[in-house]
C-alpha positions as CSV (number, residue, x, y, z in Angstrom):
1,M,62.6,-24.4,-86.2
2,D,64.8,-26.9,-88.1
3,E,68.0,-28.6,-86.6
4,T,70.4,-26.3,-88.6
5,A,68.7,-23.2,-87.4
6,L,68.7,-24.4,-83.7
7,I,72.5,-25.3,-84.0
8,N,73.3,-21.8,-85.6
9,Q,71.3,-20.2,-82.8
10,L,73.2,-22.1,-80.0
11,K,76.6,-21.1,-81.7
12,F,75.6,-17.5,-81.7
13,I,74.5,-17.5,-77.9
14,V,77.7,-19.3,-76.7
15,Y,80.0,-17.0,-78.9
16,T,78.2,-14.0,-77.5
17,M,78.6,-15.4,-73.9
18,G,82.4,-16.2,-74.5
19,V,83.0,-12.4,-75.7
20,F,81.4,-10.9,-72.7
21,F,83.3,-13.5,-70.4
22,V,86.5,-12.3,-72.0
23,C,85.6,-8.7,-71.4
24,F,85.3,-9.5,-67.8
25,I,88.6,-11.1,-67.6
26,Q,90.3,-8.0,-69.1
27,S,88.3,-5.7,-66.7
28,M,86.8,-3.8,-69.6
29,D,83.6,-1.5,-69.4
30,F,80.4,-2.3,-71.2
31,E,81.2,0.0,-74.2
32,K,84.5,-1.7,-74.8
33,C,82.7,-5.2,-74.6
34,A,80.4,-3.9,-77.4
35,I,83.3,-2.8,-79.6
36,T,85.2,-6.2,-78.7
37,Y,82.1,-8.2,-79.7
38,T,81.8,-6.2,-83.0
39,H,85.3,-6.7,-83.8
40,H,85.2,-10.4,-83.2
41,Y,82.0,-11.1,-84.8
42,N,83.5,-12.5,-88.0
43,I,85.4,-15.2,-86.2
44,R,82.5,-16.5,-84.1
45,Q,82.5,-19.9,-86.0
46,S,86.0,-20.6,-85.2
47,I,85.6,-19.9,-81.6
48,F,82.7,-21.9,-81.3
49,T,84.3,-24.8,-83.1
50,A,87.0,-24.7,-80.5
51,L,84.6,-24.6,-77.6
52,E,82.5,-27.5,-79.2
53,I,85.7,-29.7,-79.3
54,L,86.8,-28.8,-75.8
55,C,83.1,-29.6,-74.4
56,L,82.5,-32.7,-76.4
57,L,86.0,-34.5,-76.1
58,P,85.4,-36.1,-72.8
59,I,82.0,-37.5,-74.0
60,H,83.2,-38.9,-77.2
61,I,86.0,-40.8,-75.5
62,S,83.6,-42.3,-73.2
63,L,80.9,-43.3,-75.6
64,P,80.8,-46.1,-78.2
65,F,80.7,-45.5,-81.8
66,T,77.4,-43.6,-82.7
67,T,75.8,-42.4,-85.8
68,L,76.0,-38.7,-86.9
69,A,72.3,-38.1,-85.8
70,T,73.1,-39.1,-82.4
71,T,76.3,-37.2,-82.2
72,D,74.3,-34.0,-83.3
73,L,72.0,-34.6,-80.4
74,F,74.8,-34.9,-78.0
75,T,76.3,-31.7,-79.3
76,V,73.2,-29.7,-78.7
77,S,72.9,-31.2,-75.0
78,I,76.5,-30.3,-74.2
79,V,76.2,-26.8,-75.6
80,L,73.0,-26.2,-73.4
81,L,74.9,-27.5,-70.4
82,F,77.8,-25.2,-71.1
83,Q,75.4,-22.2,-71.6
84,E,73.5,-22.9,-68.3
85,C,76.7,-23.2,-66.2
86,H,78.0,-19.8,-67.3
87,I,75.1,-17.6,-68.0
88,E,74.1,-16.6,-64.3
89,I,77.7,-15.6,-63.7
90,L,78.2,-13.7,-66.8
91,Q,75.0,-11.8,-66.3
92,L,75.9,-10.8,-62.8
93,V,79.6,-9.9,-63.4
94,T,79.7,-8.6,-67.0
95,F,76.9,-6.2,-66.5
96,S,77.7,-5.1,-62.8
97,D,79.8,-2.1,-63.7
98,W,77.5,-1.0,-66.4
99,L,74.5,-1.2,-64.2
100,L,76.3,0.7,-61.4
101,S,77.3,3.5,-64.1
102,L,73.7,4.2,-64.7
103,G,73.8,6.7,-62.0
104,N,70.4,8.6,-61.9
105,M,68.3,5.5,-63.1
106,Q,67.3,3.6,-60.0
107,L,66.5,0.0,-60.9
108,R,65.7,-2.6,-58.4
109,F,68.0,-5.5,-58.4
110,N,65.3,-8.0,-59.3
111,H,64.0,-5.9,-62.2
112,A,67.5,-5.5,-63.7
113,F,68.3,-9.3,-63.2
114,S,65.0,-10.2,-64.9
115,W,66.0,-7.9,-68.0
116,L,69.4,-9.7,-68.1
117,D,67.7,-13.0,-68.1
118,T,66.2,-12.3,-71.3
119,S,69.1,-10.6,-72.9
120,F,70.7,-13.6,-74.1
121,L,67.5,-14.8,-76.1
122,F,68.1,-14.6,-79.6
123,S,66.1,-15.6,-82.6
124,A,67.5,-17.4,-85.6
125,E,64.8,-16.1,-88.2
């Protein structure tokens, strides 16, 4: 996978998590989250750019002048840290109401959580 494809994949993952986090803040159910995600799909690039600037600003202030290639490496590492910090909370909270509404389906907590762990893996192909 080339660098551009990797960066695009990371942008999509961060945007997806951001939309579901907004859904949680607004106390929406899973169906409304899906509608919100579809509605905002076209502006994902703008949201990611804002998140990228927010996450990278402290890093660039403290680092000496670097080349473009080095900056790209820092961008990827910061995005991965941002994703890792929030993904566990998002999976637990965003989908909790949806999992409880399944009613008749009896899912063990560990099985459901394992499924959620893989729900944020996307392919850039």
